N, C-alpha and C positions, 0 to 999 in steps of 0.2 A: 442478490436480493433486490427487489424492486425498491427504488428510492421514491417515496411519496413526496410530491411537490407541495410545499406548504406555503400558503399565502403569508407574507410577512411584511413588515413595514420598514421604511427607510432607516438606514443606519449611516449617519454621516460623521459620527465622532467615535473615538476610541471607547471601548467598553471597559469597565472596571474589572478588578480581579475576580476570579471564580475558579475553583477546582474541586477535587473529591478524593476520598481515601478511606483507609481502614479506620473503623470506629466512629466515623462521622456520618450524620444523616444528610441525605440530599438537600441542598439549600438553593434558594433563589437569591440573587443579588438584588439590591434596591434598584428599581427602574430609573432610567435617566432619559430626559428629553434630548433626543439626538437631532431633531429637525423640526422646524415650524412650517406648516403649510398655510399659515395665515387664516383667513376667514373662509377659505374654500376647502370643502371636504371632498371635492371631486378628484383630487389627486391622492396619492398614497398607493392604494391597491397593490401592496408589495408582496413579493414572494421571497423565500429564502431556501438555500440548499446548504447542506453540510456534508463534507466527505468523511470517511472513517477516521481520519487523523484529527478532525476538529477544525479544519479550514472552512471558512464560510463565505458565501457570496450572497448579497442582497440586491434585488432589483425593485424599482418602483417607478411610479409616474410623478413627474414634477413639472410645474409650469416653467417654460423657458422664454425669456424675453427676446430671443434672437438678436440681441445686441441693441435693441431700441428701448427707450424708456416708456413708450406708450403701453399702458396696461392692456388695452384691447388687442395688442399685437402678440400677446403671449399664447403659446401653444403647449400642450402636454407632450413631454418626451420621456423616453425610458432612460433611467440612469441606473448605475450599478456601483457598488463598493465591495471591496474584497478585504477579508481579514484572515491572516494566517494564524494557525493555532499558537497561542501564547503571545500574539502580537496585537496590533491595533488596526482599525479600519483605515484604509488609504483614502485619498481624496476621491470623491464621486467622479465617475466617468460617464459621459453621454454615450448611450448605446445606439439609439435610434437616430433617424434623420431629423435634425433640428432646424431645417431651413424653412420649409413651407408645409410639411405634412403633420397630421395629428397622429399620435401613438395611443394605443389602448392596452390595458391590462396585460402586463408581461408575465411570463413564466420562466423559471430557472431550475436547472438540475445539475448535479455533479456526478462524475464517476469516481471510482476508488482511488484513481491517481491524482485527483484534484482538478481535472479538466472540467470546464463548465460550458453549458449551452443555454442561451437566452432566446426565448421565442416571444413574439408579440404580434399584434395586428396594427397596421398602419395605413393611413390614406396615401395612396400612391397610384400612379399610372391610371388615374380616372376611377379608381375603386379602392375598397379597403381589402388589403391582402395580408396573409401571414408572412412574417419575416423572421430571420434568425441570425444569430451571431455567436461565434465561439470565443471562449477565453481559455487558453492553455494554462497548465499549472505554473508555468514560468511567467505568466502575466501578459502574454501576447494576445492581442485582440485580433480576431479574424475580420474579414470584410462583412458588411451587411449583405445578406442574400435573401432572395425570395423563395418561400416554400412553394408558392403557386401564384400564377397571375389570374386575374379575373376571367371567368369563362361564362359566356352567354349572359353577360350583364349581371352576374351574381357578385356579391361582396361578402366578406367575412363578417359574421355577427360578433359583437363585442360586449354582449350582456354579461354582467356579473352582479347578481343581486342575492338577497337572502332566499329567493324562491327558485331561481334557476341560473344556469350559466352556460353560454354557448361560445365563449371566447376560447382561443386555442388552449389545448391541454397537452402537457409534455410528460413523458416518463423516460427514465434513463437507467440502464443497468450498470453493474460494477465495471464492465469493460468499455463503457462509452457507447454501446448500442442504444439508439434512441428511436422513439416513435412520437409523432405529433398528430393530434386529431382536432378538427375544428368544424364549426357549422357555418353555413352560408345563408344568405338572405332568402334563397328559395328552398330552404330546409334540406339541403344536401349535406350529408356528413362526409367529410373527406379526411384521409389519413395519409401520412408519408412516413417511411422508415429510412433510417440511415445511421450515421455515426457522428460523434462530435468532431472527429478529425476529418472525415471524408465528405460530410454533407449528406443531403437527402436525395432519394430517388423521386421520380414523378409521383404526384398525389394520386390516390385511388379513391373513388366513391365507395361508401360502405352501405348505404341505405336506399330505400325507395322513398323519394320525396312525396309521393302520393299518399303515403301512410299518415301524413299529418304534419302539423307545424312542429318544428324542432325546438326543444327547450334545453335539456341538460346533457352534458357529455362527461365521460370518464374513460381513462385508459390505464393500462399497466403492462409491464414487460418483465420477463424472467431473465435469469442469467444466460440462457441459451439464445435469447433474442425473440422468443415467442411472445406475441402481443395479443391482448384482449381489449375490446372496445365495448362500451355500454352507452346507450343514449335513449332519450325520452322523446316520443312524438305524440301529439294530441290530434286525434281525428275529428274532434268536435263533440263526440259522444264518449269516446274511450281514450284514456291516457295510457299508452302502452310503453313497456320497456323492451328494448331489443339489444342483442349482443352480436358480435362478430369476432371470429378468431383468425389470426394471421400467423401461421407457423414460421419459425426461423428458417431462412434459406429459401422460402417460397417467394415468388414474385407477386403474389396476389393473395387476398384473404380466401378462406374456405367458403365454398358454396356460391350459388348465384346471387344470394342476398342475405340479409340478416336473419337471425333466429328470434322469434318472439319469446320473451322470458316471463312476462307477467301473465296473470290470469286474465283472459280476454272475455269480458262481459260488460254489458251496459252498466253505467254508473260505477264502474271500477276505475279508480283514478290512481295510477302508479306514476311516481315522479322521483326525480333526484337520484338516479342510480350512481353508485360508487363501486368500482371493481378494484380488487387488490390481489397480488400473487406472491407466492413464496419463491425463493430462488430456484427451486426445482420445478416450478410450473403449476402447482396446485393453486386454485383460484376460489375466491369468495366474492359474491356481489350482494349488495343490500340496496333497498330503496324504500321510500315511504309509500304506503298503500291505503287508500280510503275506499270503503264500500258504503253505499247509501243505505241507511237504516229505514225499514218500512214504518217504524213507529218510534218517534215521530218522523214524518217524511223529510223534515229539514235536518235530521241528525245523520251523522256518519260514524261508522266504526273505523277508527284510524289505527294503523299499526306500522311497524317497520318489519319488512320481510327479507328473506335471504335465500340464496341458492349456492351450492358448492359445485366446483368442477374438478373432475379427476385429472391426473397428469400421467397417463401411461407412457411407455417408451416412445410410441408414436404419438406425440403430444396432440397432433391435430385430430385424433380420434377420441379425445377426452369428452366426457358427457357431463351435463349439468344435472343436479338433483332436482326434485320437485320443490316448488315454492313452500316455504314454511315461515312461521312467525318467529321473530326474535323475542317478542314479548306479547303479553295478552292485549287484545285490542282495547282501545279507549273510545268512549263515546264523545263526539264533539258536535257542536252546533254548526260547524262548517267542514270543508274538506280536510282542513287541519294538516296539510302536508308539512313535513319538516325536512330540514337539510341534514340528513345523517352523515356521519363520517365513519370511515372504516380503515383499519390497518390489519395486516396479517404478518405475524412474526415468522422467522425461518422454520420454527417447529410447527407451523400451520395453526397456531393459536390466533383466532380472530377476535378483534375487539371493536364493538360498535358503540357510537355515542350519538345521542339525539336529544331533542327537547320535547318533553311531554306536552300534549295539547290540552290536558285537563287541568283546570285551575286547582290549586296554585301551581303554575307551570314550573317544572324543574328540569335540570339537565340530568339525564340518566344514561346508563351504560350497561352492556351485557358482554360476557366473554364466552367464546366457544373453543373448547379444546379440539385438537386434531381428531377428526373422525366422529365427533359427537355433535350434539345440538347445543344451542345457547342456554346458559344457566340462568338463574334468577337475576332480574335486573337490579342494579345498584344505583341509588340516588347520590349524585355528587354535589349538587347545588342546593341552595336554599330556595324558598318559594318566590314566585313573582318574576321568573325569567321570561322575557318577551321572545318574539320569534327570532331566534339566533341560530348561527351555524357553529357549533362547537367543533374543535379541531384536535386531531391526534397526530402523533409521530412515533415511529418505532426505529429500531436499529438492528444490527447483525446479531447482537447477543440476546435480544428479546425484551428490552425495556419498552414500555409504552407510556408516553407522556401526553396528558390532556390539558388544554387551555381553553377557557370559555368565559364570556361575560356573565355576570349574575348581579344580584342585588343583596345588600346586607343592610338591614335597618332602613330600607327604602332608598339607599344610595347605590349607584352603580359601582361595580367592582370587577376586577379581573381575577379569576380563580384558576387553580391548577390542581391536578392529582396525578399520581404516578403508580404504575404497576411495575415493580422492580423485576429484573430478569429472573426467571425461574418461578415466579408467582403468577397467580391467575385472578387477582382481585386488586382494585385500586386501594391505596392507603388513604389516610386522612386527607381531606381537601385543604389546600392552602387557601385561607379565606379571602385574603386581599393582597394582591401583588402591587397595588398602586394606591398609596395613601398620601402622597405629597400634596400639600396645599398649593393653589386653591382646589377644592374638591371638584372632581369632574362632573359635568352634567350628563355625559353619556360616553359610551364607547361605540362609535359607529362602525359600520362594515369597513373592512372585512373582519372585524373583531380580532380576538387573540389568535396568533399563529405560532407554531412551534416547529423546531427541527432538532434532531439528535445526531451526535457522532457515535462511533462504536464503543466508546468508553462510558456512555450515558450522560456526557455533558450536552447541554442544549442551549437554545436561545428562544426567548419569547418576545413577540413584538405586537403592539396594538396601537390604534389611534385613539387619542383622548381629546374629547371636546370639552371645553371649559370656558368659564367667564361669561359675562353678559353680552359680549360681542362675538360669541361662538368662535373662539380661537381653537384651531386644530393643531395638536402636537403629536409627533411620533415618539413613542416610548419603547424602550428596549430594556430587557433584563436577561442576565445570564443565569443558566441553571447548572449547578455544580454537582456532579455525581462521580467524577473520575479523579483518581489520585494523580499527583504530578508524575511525569515519566522521568526515570533516572537515566538520562542520556549521557554519553561521553564520560563514563567513570574511568578515572586514572588513579590507580593505587599500585605502587610497585610491590613485587613479590618479596623483595629483600631490602634491607637497610642496615645502617651501621649505628650502633649506640653512640650518642654524643654528637651526631651530625644531623642536620635538617633533612627531613623526608617530605617532598612535595606531593600533595594530593589535590585532585580537582574533580569536578562534576559539572555537567551542563543540564540541569533539570529543566523540564518544560511542562507547563500547565496550560490548559486551553484558555483559561480566563485570567490567571494571576501570575505574579512573579513569586515563585516559591521561596520560602526560607529554608536554608540548608544548615543542618546541624551534624557535627562530627563527634563521635565518641571514639577515642583513640585506644581504648582497651587498657590504659594504665591509670584510670581514674580522672583523666583530664578530658575537656571538651573544647570545641571551637565552633564558630559559625562562619558561613560564607561559602561561596561556590569553589574558591581556591584557597587552600590552607597549607601550612607547613608545620611539622611537628618534630621535636627532638626527643628521642627515647633515652632514658638514663641507663637502662639495663638491657642486656641481650635476652633473646627468647622469642617465642612465637606470640604475636598479639593479634587480636581480632578487632578490626576497625569497622564501626557501624556508621553508615551515613543515612540520614533521613531528610527528605524534602517534604515540606508541609505547606499547605495554602492557608489563607486567613481563617478558614472554617474548621481547620483541624484535620482535613483530609491529608493523609501522609503515606508516602512510600518509603520503604527501608530495605537496604541490602547490606551485606557484610563482605569484607575481604580480609585475608590473613597475610601479615607481613612477618618474615623471618628476620628478626633483628640480631645481627652478629656483634661480637665484641669490638671495641675500638681498635684500630690497627695503625701501624707505623710504616714508614718507608726508610729503612735503615741505610740503604746504599744510595739514596737520593736519586734514583733513576726514574722517578715519576710513577712507579708501580708499587703500590702498598703490599705489605707482607701477605695479605690474604689472596693475592693473585700472582705475586712474584715467587717463582720456584727456587730462587736463590737470592735472598734479600741482602746478601753480603757482597755481591759482585754486580756492579752496575752494567756489565756487559751481558748479563743474563737477566732477561725480563720478557714479558709478553711482547710479541711483534718485533723482537730483535731478529737480525739476520743469523740463521743457523748454518754453520759449516758442516756439510755432510761428511759423515764417516769419522769425525774426530772424537766420538764418544761423549760429546758434551751437548746437552739440550739447551742451547742458547735462547730459543724462542719460547721456552716453557710449554711446548706442545705435548710433553709427556715422553718424548724419546728423541734421540738424535736423528736428524734427517738422513735417510738411507740413500747412499750413492748407488747409481746404476751404471755399470760399466758399459762403455760404448765400443769395446774392442771387437774386431772382426778378423776374418781370414781372407787373404787374397790368393786366388788359385788360378792355375792354367793346366789343363790336362790333355793327354793324347790317348784316345780310346781305340782299342783294337778288338778283334773278335773274342779273344780269351783273356785279355788283360788290359790294364790301363797304366800309363806311366805319368810321372809328375814333371811338368816343365817349370811351374811356379807354385810355391807354397810358402806364404809369408804371413806373419802376425802383424796386425795394424792397430795403432792407438793403444799401446800397452802402457798403463800407468806405472809409476814407481811403486815398488813394493808388491807388484802383482806376481802371482805364481800361476804358471801355465802348465797344464798336463796334456801330453800327446799320447794317444792310444792307437794301436794298430792291431786288428784282429782279422785273421784269415790267411789264405795262401798268398805268398809273395811278400809278407811283412818282413822287414829287415830286423825287427826287434819284437820281443814278446812282452817285456816288462814296460810299464808306463814310464814315459820320459817326463821329468819334472824340470821346468826352467824357472828360475827366480830372477826377477828384474829389480835391481837396486835403483836403476834410473829408468825414467820413462823412455819408451821407444816409439817413434812414429811408425817405423817398419822394421821388422826383424824376420829374416828368412830362416825357415826351418827345413828347406828343401834338402839340406845335407844329411838329414836324418834318413833319407830314402835314396838319394843319389850321391855316391861318394867314390873315392879312389882307394883301391886295395893293392897291397904289395909295395915292393921297393925296386928301384933300378929297372932292369929289363922286365921284371915280373909285375911291374906296376901297371894296373889296368883300371878302367873306369867301370863302376857298378851302377846300373840303373835298375831300381826295384820294379819288377813286373807284378803289379797288384792284380791278382786273379779276380774274375767275376765273383761278386759276393763279399769280397774283402771290404772292411770298414775302417776308416780313419776318423778319429774324434779328437777335437781340440777343446779344452776347457780353460776359461779365463777366470781366475779367482783373485779377490782382494779382501783383506780383513774389513769386516763391517760393511761390506758392499754386496749388491746383487751381481752375481757373475753371469757369464754368457757361455754357451756351448754350441759347437758346430760339428755336424757329422756328415761324412761323405761315403756312400755305398757304391762300389764299382759295378758297372753294367757293361754288357757286350755292345761294342760299337756306339755307345752313348756316353755322354758326360755323366759323372757320378750323380746319384740322387742326393740332394742336400737337404738336411734337416737342421733346425736350430731352435734355441730357446734360452731361458734364463736358469740360473742356479740360485738356490736359496742362500741367504746371508750366512757366510762362514761355513758352507757345506758345498758338496758337489751333487746335491739332490736337485734333480731337474724339476722346474716349475714353468708355468706360463709367464710370459713377460707382461 
C-alpha cells in the first residue's frame, strides 16, 4: 500500500500513554509541547511516518548555531527523532549538513520493516540540490547522498505554502521501493526511483518546461513499484494539471512527455493536484478547479475535481477517466483555489478533504467507493475556517483520520475526525484537541498533520503560536485506536496442586504501558506482567489474561492448565511419584542407566533396553566345480547363555536335524568345523571325512539370547565360487528373521 507522507512537527520528548481495544472509543491524548521554536515560525515544517508496527520517525527544520553563540550565525538544519512502538522518542539527530549549508522542507517515509528514508533540499556545490539519507530499522544512519547535482544553472525549488508546493516529494511502498519528485528553478520536474537500502538511479525529467511555471507536485507508488506523478504548470493564461506514469522495472516513464489531465480552456485554473494509489495500482487524482463566471465577470465557479486510473495486468496501459466534480461548484469572488488532500484505502475507497471557499468557510469531505462516484459532501468543521490545508492519513485496514485547524467561538482550534475501517463516513468531529492555557493566537502552517499504523493508532502534530511575543511551540498528541498486543505469553500446560505455577506476558501498546490482569479460574486474580499462583485442588482450570490501556482498550486471551494432585518422592531419588515408574527403588527412576536384557526398566522408558547380539561367523572355503569344502567355520563373540542353531540343507550335508549348541560361558571364538569335517572308524579303519557340500546346499547359523535381538548367517554353495552369504537379525526370543 502506498504510504502517504504526512507533514508533521518536531517531537523531541517522550509521548504519554495511548492504546486501543475492545469496547473503547478511539481517543486522543492531551497534547504536549515537545519543542519550542522561539519567536521564529520559519522552522518546523515537519513530516512524520509510521510503519505498520507503530514505530514512528519525525523530521523537521531547526535552527543550528554551528557551535557559536552569535544569533546571526544560525542556519536551518534537518533533524530527526525515532520512537519505537511502546517506547519513547530518542534524542534528536542532525540529518543534514550543519556546517555551512541551509536545509529546506524535509520529507520522510518508512517501509513495513521499519526502515526509513529522509529527503530534503539543501544549499550545496553552488546550488540548491535534493539530498537523502537512510535510517535502517536497527537505527543505523546511512551517509548523506545527492539525488542530483545542479544542471544548467538550475536549482531545486523549496516552496511550501498554503497555495502550492514544489519542494521534493517522496513516496515509499511496503518493500522499501521509493520514488522522489522535485521542481527546479527553470520549471523542470525531475524524478528518481530507487530503494531505501540501495539508493537511487539517475534523475529523469518528466515535463516540458515551456508549458509554464511549475507550482505543485505529487507522487504515489504501489506495491509493485509502479509510480505516478502529478504536477501543475501555469502558462500565464491557463493553469494546467499534468500526469506521468513510470511502470515498475522500466528505466524511464511512459511516453515522450506528460499527459494533460485538466480541461484546457482559457480562464480555467487547475491547481494543487494530489495523486494516491492502492497497493494493486489503482489510482485517483484530485485538484482544485476554477472557471471564470460570465456574470459577474469577477466571479469564479470553484470546485474540486477528480479522475480515476485503471490498473490492468499491464499497469502501463492503464487509462484515466474523464474529469468529474467531487462536489457541486461554488461561486467565489476570486479564483478560490484550495489545497485538497486525498487518500485511497486498499479497497479503493477514496476520501477527499478541502476547505469551502463560500462564507462561512468550512472544512468539507466526500467519499468515493471503489468503482463509483463521490457521494454527498460532509461538513466537518464549524464556520470561519481560513485558507488552510486539511490533512488525511490511512492504513492497511482502511481507517481514515483527518486533522485540520478551525475556529470555535472565534478562537483557533485543532480538530479531528475518523472514518473507522469498514465504514464510509466520518464520525463526530473532535472539537478541540488543544485547550491548554495560554490560549493560542493561531495554528500556522503546516497546520495539523497525521500518520497511522496498521492497528489504527496514530499521531497528530501542529505548531501553536501564542502569547504577545509570538512564541511558537510544537505540539503533539497520540491517537489511540488499537488494543495492547499480547506478546510473549508463558503459561504452562500442566501444574501440581499446592505448588507455585509461574506465568508471564510481555504486553505492548503503541502509546502506553498496559496494565495486566490475571484471572486464575479458581475465583482469584492478580495484576502484573509476571505472576505466580498456587492451586489448592487438581483439575483443568482456564486462565484469562487481559492487558488494558488507560482508556479501557483491552486485549484478552485464555490458556488451560491441567493441575494434578500433589505428589511425593518415597524413595528419595529426586523423581516424584508422578514420573518415577518405581518410587520404592531409588535405582529405578527417569534418566537412570538401564541394563539391557535384565528384564528391569531402570530408566522408566516403558521397557527394558533391548540387547542386540554382535555375534558373527568366521569362514574359509574351498570351492570346486560341483562341491565346496570347509576349511574354517567358527562362531565369534558368543555371549554367556546364548543358544546357537546350525542347519544344513542339501546334498553333502553330514546331518539333517538342526544342531543346537548352548553356551554357559561366553566364547570369543568357538569352532564348529567338526560338525562337517571329522574322523570315522577306529584303528586301521580310522579315516578322515570331509563333507563335500554340493552346489545349492545351504548352511545357516542362528545366534539367540533371551530378551535379545539375535543374528543369523546363511551360506549357499556355488560352483567354483565362494558361497553366497546372507545375514540379518532375529526378533527377540524367536528365530523369526527381521531387518537389523
